[in-house]
TIPABA-248154 format. One line per 5 residues: for each residue x, y, z of N, C-alpha, C. Coordinates in steps of 0.1 Angstrom, whole numbers. Each point is the difference from the previous one (the first is absolute). Layout:
// residues N
X Y Z X Y Z X Y Z  ...
//
This chain:
// residues 314
997 1522 1424 5 4 -13 -2 -11 -10  -5 4 -12 -2 -10 -10 13 -5 -6  1 -13 -2 12 -6 -6 2 5 -14  12 2 -4 3 4 -14 -5 -10 -10  -5 4 -11 -5 -9 -11 12 -7 -6
-2 -12 -4 11 -7 -7 5 7 -12  13 1 -1 6 7 -11 3 14 3  -5 6 12 3 13 4 11 0 10  5 11 4 10 1 10 -4 -7 13  9 -7 6 -3 -7 13 5 -14 -1
-4 -8 10 5 -13 1 -7 -11 -9  -12 4 -5 -8 -10 -7 1 1 -15  12 2 -5 2 2 -14 -2 -14 -7  -5 1 -12 -2 -12 -8 14 -6 -3  0 -14 -1 13 -6 -3 5 4 -14
13 1 -2 5 4 -13 4 -13 -7  -3 -1 -13 3 -11 -8 7 4 -13  9 -8 -5 6 3 -13 -9 -5 -11  -3 9 -9 -9 -3 -11 7 -10 -9  -8 -10 -4 6 -10 -10 -2 6 -14
9 -5 -9 -1 4 -14 -11 -8 -7  -9 6 -6 -11 -7 -7 -1 5 -14  -4 -9 -9 -2 4 -15 -14 -3 -4  -8 11 -1 -14 -1 -4 -2 1 -15  10 1 -8 -1 2 -14 3 -13 -8
11 -7 4 3 -12 -7 3 2 -15  -5 -9 -9 3 1 -14 -10 10 -7  -10 5 8 -9 10 -6 -6 -4 -13  -4 -13 0 -7 -6 -12 9 -1 -12  13 1 2 10 -1 -11 11 -9 4
-3 -13 2 10 -10 4 10 -3 -11  11 -6 3 10 -3 -10 -7 -10 -11  3 2 -12 -6 -8 -11 9 -12 -2  -3 -10 7 8 -13 -1 -9 -11 -2  6 -11 -5 -7 -13 -1 8 -10 9
-8 -10 5 6 -10 8 7 -11 -9  7 -9 5 8 -9 -9 -9 -8 -11  -13 -2 3 -8 -8 -9 -6 9 -11  3 13 0 -5 9 -9 -13 7 4  -5 -5 12 -12 7 5 3 11 10
-11 5 5 2 12 9 -5 -3 14  -2 -13 4 -6 -3 13 8 -11 7  6 3 11 7 -9 8 -7 -3 13  -1 -13 3 -8 -4 12 10 -9 9  0 3 13 8 -9 9 -8 -4 11
1 -13 3 -7 -6 12 11 -1 11  -4 5 12 9 0 12 -7 -9 11  7 -10 4 -4 -9 10 7 3 13  -7 6 10 7 4 12 2 -12 9  12 -3 5 4 -11 8 3 6 14
-9 0 9 1 7 13 -1 -9 12  -6 -12 -2 -4 -9 10 12 -5 8  1 2 13 11 -3 8 8 12 4  -2 11 -8 6 13 3 -9 9 7  -13 -4 1 -10 9 7 4 0 15
-3 12 6 5 1 14 -9 -9 10  8 -6 9 -7 -9 10 9 -1 12  -6 3 12 8 0 12 6 -14 2  -7 -10 -5 5 -14 1 13 -2 -8  3 9 -10 12 -1 -7 11 10 4
-3 6 12 10 9 6 -3 15 -5  -11 3 -7 -2 13 -4 -7 8 11  0 13 -2 -5 9 11 -15 1 1  -7 -5 -10 -15 0 0 -5 -10 -10  -13 -2 -1 -6 -9 -9 -6 7 -12
0 -6 -12 -7 4 -12 -15 -1 2  -7 10 -4 -15 -1 2 -8 -3 -12  7 -2 -12 -7 -1 -12 0 -15 -5  -11 -6 -1 -1 -13 -7 -15 -1 -5  -6 -11 1 -14 -2 -5 -10 9 8
3 2 13 -8 9 8 10 9 7  -5 12 4 9 9 7 -1 -3 15  12 -2 6 0 -2 15 14 5 5  1 3 12 12 4 6 2 -7 13  10 -9 1 3 -7 12 12 7 6
-2 4 13 10 8 7 7 -8 10  14 1 0 7 -6 11 2 -14 0  -4 -7 -11 2 -15 0 1 -4 -15  6 -12 -2 1 -5 -14 -14 -1 -6  -1 4 -13 -13 -1 -6 0 -13 -9
-5 -11 6 0 -13 -7 -10 0 -11  -11 7 1 -10 0 -10 5 6 -13  6 12 1 6 6 -12 11 -8 -6  8 -5 8 12 -9 -4 -6 -11 -9  -11 -6 5 -5 -12 -8 -6 5 -13
-6 11 -1 -5 6 -12 11 2 -10  11 5 4 11 3 -9 7 -13 -4  0 -10 8 6 -13 -4 -7 -7 -11  -13 3 -2 -8 -6 -11 7 3 -13  6 12 -1 6 4 -13 10 -9 -5
10 -4 9 11 -8 -5 -4 -15 1  -9 -4 8 -4 -14 1 -9 -4 -12  -8 9 -5 -10 -4 -10 -1 10 -11  -2 13 3 -4 10 -10 11 2 -11  12 0 5 11 3 -10 0 -9 -12
-2 -13 2 0 -10 -11 -13 2 -9  -11 4 6 -12 3 -8 2 12 -9  6 10 5 3 12 -8 10 -3 -11  11 -6 4 10 -3 -10 -5 -9 -11  -9 -9 3 -5 -9 -10 -8 8 -11
-7 11 5 -7 8 -10 9 8 -9  11 5 5 10 7 -8 7 -9 -10  3 -12 5 6 -10 -9 -9 -4 -11  -13 -2 3 -10 -4 -10 -1 11 -10  0 13 4 -2 11 -9 13 4 -7
11 -5 5 13 4 -6 3 15 1  -4 6 11 2 14 2 11 3 10  10 8 -3 11 3 9 -4 7 13  9 0 10 -4 5 13 11 6 7  -2 10 8 9 6 9 -4 -3 14
9 -5 8 -2 -2 14 5 12 8  -9 6 8 4 11 8 2 -6 15  12 -3 3 2 -8 12 6 8 12  -6 -3 12 6 3 12 10 -10 4  12 3 2 11 -10 1 -2 -9 12
-6 4 11 -2 -9 11 -10 -11 -5  -10 4 -8 -9 -10 -5 7 -11 -8  9 5 -9 8 -10 -8 9 -8 8  6 5 11 8 -8 9 -8 -11 7  -12 2 3 -8 -9 7 -7 -10 -10
0 3 -13 -6 -9 -10 10 -1 -12  12 -5 3 10 0 -11 -3 -8 -12  -10 -9 1 -4 -7 -12 -7 10 -10  -6 11 5 -5 10 -9 11 6 -9  11 3 7 12 5 -8 4 -10 -10
1 -13 4 5 -10 -10 -10 -1 -11  -13 -1 3 -10 -1 -10 -1 12 -9  1 12 5 0 12 -8 12 0 -10  12 -4 5 12 0 -9 -3 -10 -11  -5 -12 3 -3 -10 -10 -10 6 -11
-9 8 5 -10 5 -10 4 13 -7  12 5 4 5 12 -6 -7 13 4  -6 1 12 -6 12 4 10 11 4  -4 12 0 8 11 5 -3 1 15  11 3 8 -1 2 14 2 15 3
-11 7 3 1 14 4 0 1 15  7 10 6 1 0 15 -11 9 6  -6 -6 10 -12 6 7 4 3 15  13 1 3 5 2 13 4 -13 7  4 1 12 3 -12 8 -12 -6 6
-6 8 10 -13 -3 5 -11 7 -8  -12 -4 2 -11 6 -7 -4 12 9  6 12 -3 -2 11 8 3 13 -8  -6 11 5 2 13 -7 14 5 5  5 9 -8 13 6 3 0 15 5
-12 5 0 -1 15 2 6 5 13  1 -8 10 5 5 13 14 -4 3  7 -6 -10 13 -5 2 11 11 -1  10 0 8 12 9 -2 7 -5 -12  8 9 -6 7 -4 -12 10 -12 2
7 0 11 9 -11 3 -7 -13 1  -11 0 8 -7 -12 2 -6 -5 -13  -6 9 -8 -6 -4 -13 10 -5 -9  12 6 -1 10 -6 -9 4 -14 4  1 -2 13 3 -14 5 -10 -10 -4
-13 5 1 -11 -9 -4 1 -3 -15  2 10 -8 1 -2 -15 11 -9 -3  11 1 6 12 -8 -3 -3 -15 5  -6 -1 11 -3 -14 5 -10 -7 -9  -10 8 -5 -10 -6 -9 6 -4 -13
8 9 -5 6 -2 -13 10 -12 0  8 -1 10 10 -11 1 -7 -13 2  -11 0 7 -8 -13 2 -6 -5 -12  -5 8 -9 -6 -4 -13 12 -5 -9  11 7 0 11 -5 -8 5 -14 5
0 -1 13 5 -13 5 -9 -12 -3  -13 3 1 -10 -11 -2 -3 -3 -15  2 10 -8 -4 -2 -14 11 0 -10  12 6 4 11 2 -9 -2 12 -9  -10 8 3 -3 12 -8 0 12 9
6 11 -4 -1 12 8 -13 7 -5  -9 4 9 -12 6 -5 3 14 -6  -8 3 -11 2 12 -8 -10 10 4  -12 -4 5 -11 9 4 -3 0 15  -6 11 4 -3 2 14 -14 5 1
-8 -5 10 -13 5 3 -2 -1 15  -3 11 7 -2 1 14 -15 -3 3  -2 -7 11 -14 -2 5 -5 14 3  -11 4 -6 -7 13 4 10 11 -2  2 8 10 8 13 -2 15 -3 2
8 4 -9 14 1 2 4 12 9  12 1 4 5 12 7 4 10 -11  3 12 5 5 10 -9 14 -3 -5  6 -10 6 14 -4 -4 1 -12 -9  -12 -8 -1 1 -13 -6 5 1 -14
-5 8 -8 4 1 -14 15 3 -2  5 9 8 14 4 0 9 -12 4  -5 -8 10 8 -11 5 0 -11 -10  -11 -4 -6 0 -11 -9 7 4 -13  -1 12 -4 8 5 -12 15 -2 3
4 4 12 14 -2 4 4 -14 0  -9 -9 2 3 -14 1 0 -7 -13  -3 7 -11 1 -5 -13 -13 -7 -6  -11 3 6 -13 -5 -6 -3 6 -13  -5 -8 -9 -3 6 -13 -13 8 0
-9 -3 8 -13 7 1 -6 -2 13  -10 9 3 -9 -3 12 -14 2 -5  -9 -6 8 -15 1 -2 -7 7 11  7 9 7 -6 7 11 -8 13 -5  -8 -3 -10 -9 11 -5 -12 -6 -6
-11 8 -1 -13 -4 -5 -6 10 -8  8 9 -7 -4 12 -6 0 1 -15  2 -12 -7 1 1 -14 -3 -14 -6  -3 0 -13 -2 -12 -8 13 -3 -8  11 7 3 13 -3 -7 11 2 9
12 -6 -3 12 3 7 4 15 -2  8 5 9 5 13 -1 13 1 8  8 11 -2 12 2 7 -2 11 10  8 -1 11 1 10 10 15 2 3  4 12 5 14 2 2 2 -3 15
10 -9 2 4 -4 14 15 2 1  4 9 9 14 3 2 7 4 -13  -7 8 -8 6 5 -12 -1 -10 -12  -5 -12 2 -1 -9 -11 -14 -5 -3  -3 -4 -12 -13 -5 -4 -3 -13 6
-12 -2 6 -4 -13 6 -14 -3 -6  -2 -13 -3 -12 -4 -7 -10 -5 10  -13 4 -2 -11 -4 8 -10 -7 -8  -4 -12 4 -11 -7 -6 -12 0 9  -10 8 -2 -11 1 9 -7 -13 2
-6 -2 11 -8 -12 4 -14 4 1  -9 -9 3 -15 3 1 -6 -7 12  -8 7 7 -8 -6 11 -15 -3 -4  -4 5 -12 -13 -3 -4 -1 -14 -8  9 -2 -9 0 -13 -7 8 -10 8
-5 -3 12 8 -6 11 -10 -8 8  4 -13 3 -9 -8 8 -1 4 14  8 10 5 -1 4 14 -14 6 3  -7 3 -11 -13 6 2 -11 -10 5  4 -13 0 -8 -10 7 0 2 15
12 6 5 2 1 14 -2 15 5  7 9 -7 1 13 6 -13 8 -1  -7 -1 -11 -12 8 -2 -12 -9 -2  2 -13 -2 -11 -9 -3 -8 4 -12  7 7 -9 -6 3 -13 -2 -12 -9
10 -10 2 -2 -13 -7 -5 -10 10  -9 -8 -4 -6 -10 8 2 -14 -7  -4 0 -12 1 -12 -8 12 1 -10  6 -11 -4 11 0 -9 -3 8 -13  -13 -1 -4 -4 7 -12 1 16 2
-1 4 12 1 15 3 14 5 -4  10 -8 5 13 4 -4 3 -1 -15  -5 -11 -6 2 -2 -14 -7 11 -8  -13 3 3 -8 10 -7 7 14 1  4 4 12 6 13 1 14 1 -7
8 -10 1 13 1 -6 -1 -2 -15  -9 -7 -5 -3 -1 -15 -4 13 -5  -9 7 8 -5 13 -5 12 10 -1  9 0 10 12 9 -1 9 -4 -12  2 -13 -1 8 -5 -12 -6 4 -13
-13 -2 -2 -6 3 -13 1 15 -3  -2 9 10 1 14 -2 14 5 -4  10 -5 8 13 3 -3 5 -6 -14  -5 -12 -3 3 -6 -13 -5 9 -11  -12 6 1 -5 9 -10 8 13 -1
4 5 12 8 12 0 14 -2 -6  5 -13 1 13 -3 -5 1 0 -15  -11 1 -7 0 2 -15 6 13 -4  0 9 10 5 14 -3 12 4 8  2 -7 11 12 4 9 4 -12 8
12 -1 4 4 -12 8 -7 0 14  -2 -12 5 -6 -2 13 6 -11 8  -2 -1 13 5 -10 8 -10 -3 11  -2 -13 3 -9 -4 11 7 -9 9  -1 2 13 5 -9 10 -12 -6 7
1 -13 2 -11 -8 7 6 -7 12  -4 4 12 5 -5 12 -8 -12 6  8 -10 4 -6 -12 6 7 -3 13  -8 -7 9 6 -5 12 -4 -15 1  10 -8 4 -3 -15 0 -12 -3 9
0 6 12 -10 -3 10 -14 5 -4  -1 9 -10 -12 6 -3 -6 -7 -13  7 2 -11 -6 -6 -13 1 -15 0  9 -6 8 2 -14 1 -11 -8 7  -9 7 6 -12 -8 6 -9 -6 -11
-5 -11 3 -8 -8 -10 -12 9 -5  -6 8 8 -11 8 -5 3 12 -8  14 3 -2 4 12 -8 8 -4 -12  6 -12 0 10 -3 -11 -6 0 -14  -13 -3 -1 -6 0 -13 0 14 -6
0 11 8 1 13 -5 14 2 -7  10 -5 6 14 1 -6 0 -8 -13  -6 -11 -1 0 -8 -12 -8 8 -11  -11 6 3 -8 8 -10 9 11 -5  7 7 9 8 11 -4 11 -4 -9
8 -10 4 11 -5 -8 -5 -4 -14  -11 -7 -1 -5 -4 -13 -3 12 -9  -6 10 6 -3 12 -7 12 8 -5  10 1 8 12 8 -3 9 -8 -11  1 -13 2 10 -6 -9 -4 -1 -14
-12 2 -3 -5 0 -14 -1 14 -6  2 10 7 -1 14 -5 11 4 -9  -2 5 -12 10 4 -9 8 12 5  13 1 -4 8 11 3 3 3 14  0 -11 8 3 2 15 13 -8 3
8 7 8 13 -6 4 -2 -4 15  -2 -13 2 -1 -6 14 14 -3 4  5 7 11 14 -1 3 3 2 14  13 0 4 4 3 14 4 14 1  0 5 12 3 14 2 14 4 -4
10 -9 3 13 4 -4 2 1 -15  -8 -7 -8 1 1 -14 -6 13 -5  -11 5 7 -6 13 -3 10 11 3  7 -2 11 10 10 4 12 1 -10  5 -12 -4 11 0 -9 -4 6 -14
-12 -3 -4 -4 5 -13 -2 15 1  -6 5 10 -2 14 2 13 8 0  10 -6 7 13 7 1 7 1 -13  -3 -10 -9 6 0 -13 -8 9 -10  -13 -1 1 -8 7 -9 -2 15 3
1 3 13 -2 14 4 12 3 9  11 3 -5 12 3 8 -3 12 9  5 0 12 -2 12 9 7 12 -6  -6 11 2 5 13 -6 14 3 7
//
């Protein structure tokens, strides 16, 4: 007898999933008519991801090893000393190189930190506080949340949040999950009092969603104007590749901002952009942006605060 087709009566039914709520319309080319604090219509934020020391490694007591660094490899059943060494370059050398460029340019910065990384390099917390950076929460370990139970995820969120507060004296206002959040993440972080999250990639402007009957602010992030493309897709090889692509995105949005408000997020990783062969691309980008008229170079918490005041939730 032929087995029943999937989805038909019988034992081989297709798995049932709850449909997630999605918005394919957005602002429909009619965004709120606002200006940023400098009178312009274009806000730009740089996000420096601080993940090193929070990547998974059996040698640190984790269940598996992280496979992403300069090359892709997977070490099974033993501590991955090669990957660990690659990530250590970030705090030993690259961090200072990157921060020197931001100090030279006078451009503000948001740190997107995994709390375990900050615990293992507390001088980064001290240096960031001295420089006045924003600390956004990137979880405790550098891991996705999509498979977590609600209770476990809430415990992770609270541990991560408290660790940042303890190390910096600041409670993080923003949240960003590595890769995919769970279906509960937004509800949980809204319940914990976060001002905004960046677990979205679907717009050039902030927007509100309803969470547990209340308005919650989302500041979308970007994976294209992001130095991760040196590793994940190898779309960027030279520092100028990153600079050229991000400058092209900036220039286009800057032109569009003459008619409507815009926002651009630029994602960086210490271990990636901080290498000697790539850092010139960051310098080129910073020099291009800081001289552009009508641009608000700022931190994400300031974008969130301004949006909440200028575009009150309905």
